[in-house]
N, C-alpha and C positions, 0 to 999 in steps of 0.2 A: 594477527594477520588481517582481520577485518578493518582495524584502525588504519593500517598501512594502505589498504585498498581505498578507504574513504579519503585519505590524504592525497593519494594519487589522482583520484577523481576530481578533487578540488583543484589540484595542480593542473590537471588537464583542462578544466573549465577556465582557469586563469589563462593558460596558454592559448586556448582557442579564441578567447576574447581578445587577447593581445594580437593574435594572428589576423583577426578581422581588422583591427585598427591599422596594423602594419600594411596589409594589402590596400586598404582604402586611403590611408593618410600618410603612409611611408614613415610612420613613427609609432612608438609604443608609449602611451602617456604615463607620466609619473603617478597620477592619481590611481593608476591600476597596479603599478609595480611596488611602490612603497607600502601600501596597505597589504599587498601580497606577502611581503617580507614579514611584516608585523603579524599577520594572520598565521603564518607558518610557525613563528616563534611561540605565539600564544597557544595555538592548537597542539603543537608537539609538547609544550610544557604541561598543558592541562591533561592530555591523553597519556603521556609517558613520564611525567614528573621531571625532576632535574636532569635525568639522562636524556629525556626527550628534548628538553630545552638545549642541552649541550649538542645533541645531534642536529637540531635546527640551525644552530650557529655554525657548526662544522659544515653542514650541507650548503648553507648560504655562502660561507667563505670559500669552500671548495669550488662550487660552480661559478660564483662571482669572480673568484681569483683567476681561474683558468680563462674565463671570458675576458677578464681585464687585460690579459696579454694581447689578445686580438684587438681590443679597444685601444691599447697603448700604441699599436702600430697603425692605427686608423683603418683597420680591416673590418671593424664591426662598430655599430652604433651603441650609444650608452643605454638606450632602451632595451636592446637585446641583452646587454650585460645585467641590467637590473631585473629583467624578467627571469633570467637564469638564476640569479641570486634568490629571487622569490620562490621559484620552483625548488631550489635546493633547500630552502628553509622548510618547505612543506614536506618534501620527500626524505630528507635526511641523507647522510653520506652513502649509505648502502645503495639506495636507488639512484642517487645522483650520478654515480658512475655509469649506470645503464642509460640514464637520460642523456648524459653528455655524449657517450659513444653513439647512441642511436641518432641524436640530433646531428652530430658531425657527418654521419653516413647519409642521412636524409638531406642535409645541406649540400653535400657533395653531389648527390644525384640530382638535386634541383639545379645546381650550378651547371652541370653537364647538359641537362635538358634545356635550360635557358640559353646556353652558349650555342647549342645546335640549332635551336629555334631561331635565334637571331643571326645565324650564319657566321658566328665569331669563334668557333671552336679552336681553330688554329691560333688565332690571336690570344685566346684565353690560355692555351697551353704555353705559348711563348711568354706571356705575362707571368704565369705561375712559375716558370723556370727563372725568370728575371727576379721575381720576389724572393724565391728561395735562395738564389745566389746572393742577392743583396743582404738578406738577413744572416746568411752564413758568414759574410765578410764583416758586416757592421753591427750585428747584434739586434737588440730590441729597440728599433726606431722605425718611424714611418718611412716607407719608400717615397722618394721625392715626387714620383708621378703616379704610381699605382696605389691609390688610397681612396678613402671615401670623399675626399675633397675634389677629386678629379671628376668634372662634369661628364666626361665621355665614358666613364667606367660603367660596366653593366651593374645594375643594382638588383637585389633580390630581397624580398620580404622574409628575412631570416626567422621572423616569428612563426611562419609556416613550418619551417624545419624544427623549431623548438616544440611546436604543438605535435608534430608527427613523432618526434623522439619521446615526448611524454606519453603519447598514446601507446607507443611500442612498450614502454616500461610498464604501463598499466596492463596491457594485454599479456605480457610476460608473467606478471604477478598473478593474473586470473588463471592463466594456463597451468601454473604449478599446482 
């Protein structure tokens, strides 16, 4: 239990550092994410043996794979994907699900707040409907207008949501 808490604390430190870069520079640097993935593999391997290394790989692939779907449709940047893969390698598959769900909820709340603050809630809801309808019809491909390449799209530093989701997973673990 203590080793899992320590790994969640390290994951949180990584996520907070990435969130600071995301807010300030609108990107999450590779020099932070790639070593985070390696750190997760090494630490889980050292602390839990071969099963820990396996869990690090599964956590990395689980979180990175799910985020890749959003990256593939240009709804998320590569830095966010790599950060989630790094956190997955640190926390393993058991905690990865909690981090993923908490991050999604935090990201949704942040999107609502930003949309209301910018006076674009109606437009955001219409765009959401358009994106859902587009993907239901065409599958996994980028919407022609509503994607990261659109300069008029609202942007949000998703690193903040990832840090909040990781914090939630840590607090949940401490509360148990």
